[in-house]
N, C-alpha and C positions, 0 to 999 in steps of 0.2 A: 504494500500500500504506500502510495506516495504522499498522501495527506492524512491529517488526523484532526478530528474535532474533539475538543474537551468540553464537556458540559456537566453541570452539577445535576445530581439525581433529582432534586426538587424542581429544577428548571425543565428537565426532560419530561417529568411527570406532568407538570403544568401544561406544557405544549401539547402532549398527547391527549390529555383530558379536554383541552380546548378544541383540538381537531375532532375528537369523538363527539363533542357536543354539537359542533357545526355539522358534521356528517349526519348525526341523529336528528337534525332539524328540531332541536329543543324538545325532543321526546323525553319523558321522565324515565331515563334508563340509569340504573345504578351499575356503573362499571366496577366490577370487583377486581381484586388483585390478580387473579389468574388471567382475566381478559386483558388487563393492562399489560401484564408481562408478555402476552402473545403479541400485542401491538409493538411493544418495545423491541422484542426480538426480531420482528419483521422489519422494523425501521433500521436496526443495526445491520441486518443481513442485506437490505437494499443498498445501504451506503457502502458496505463491503464489496458488493458486486460492481459498484461504480469506482472502486479503488480508494475509498475514503474510510478510514477507521473512526469509530466513535469510542472515545474513552469517557466513561461515566465516573465522575468524582463522587464518592460516597460521602454523604453528609455527616456520617458518624466519625469519620477519621480524616486526617489530612492527606492520606494516600489515595491514589486513584485506582479504580478497578476497571479492567477491560471486560466488557460484556461480550 
């Protein structure tokens, strides 16, 4: 991979939830942890296919985790 994006876990979660709300046309859907994880993994895999790594910074520690 030639490029890498570093994003905080909270920021990634916020962006995914915003996207899902937009796609869901404001339907009252409760996105559970398992559903959000599937979307996160799909986003990370899509970027990987484009040659871009996503490094997610865990909010509980100063170290970064690669998903």
